[in-house]
N, C-alpha and C positions, 0 to 999 in steps of 0.2 A: 129163930137160931141164925147167927150170923156165921157165915162161911168164909174164911180167909185161907189163901194158898201162898205159900212162900218158897222162893229158891234162893239159897244162900251158900256160899262157898266159905268154909272156915280153913283158913291158910294154915293154921297151927295143926289141924288134923289131915290136911290135904284132902278134903272130902266135900262134896257137893251135896247139900241136904235139901230135899223137897219136903215140906211140911204142910198138912192139912189141919187147919184149926176149926173147930165148932165152938162158937163164942171165944172163950180165951184158952181152950183146952186143945193140945194136939191129939188128933184122933187117928192119924196116919202119918207115916214117914218113909222116906226112901233115902238111902244113903249110896251115893256113887262115889268110889274111888279105885285105885288101881287093882283091887282084889275083887272088884265087880260091884254088884247091887245088893243091899239088903233091904227087905221090905217089912216094916213093922206096923202094927195096928193096935186098937185096944184088946182085941182077942188074942194078939201074938204081940206082946210088947217087949219081949227080949228075944234076941237071937245072938249067940255068941257074946261078944264084947258090946254089942248094940243095944241101946235101951231107948224106948219111945220118949220124946222130949217130955219132961215133967214139969216144966216152969210155965208161965203164962206167956201169952204172946207179947205182952208189954215188956216182959224181961229180955226180949232180944233187942239188939242194936240194929234196927232195920232202917234201910234207905227206901225211897219210893220205887226204885228199880228192884227191889228185892221181892215185891208182889207180883204174882203171876195169875193167869186165868185158871178157872177150874178145868178148862179143856187142856192146857199145857200139863198140868198135874195128872190129869186122868191118862193122857197119852204115855207118860213115863210109868204110871202105876200099872197100866194094862199091859206093858211090854216086858214081862217077867221072863 
């Protein structure tokens, strides 16, 4: 199983997204914006207006600097 971690800011939503993919499927997600943080996972895929990313990793328009380490993702995930 391939683990991939992404950090991407979407200007149109003014939100910073952290995504954890296993193979090509998002299994965890953190959304950070002016309202705070939202944590989503396969167990809890919906919270308010937020929904766990349901497209594949390839569907994202990613640059090399959008990929982060597992450690960086876990630091944000554990800081609830």
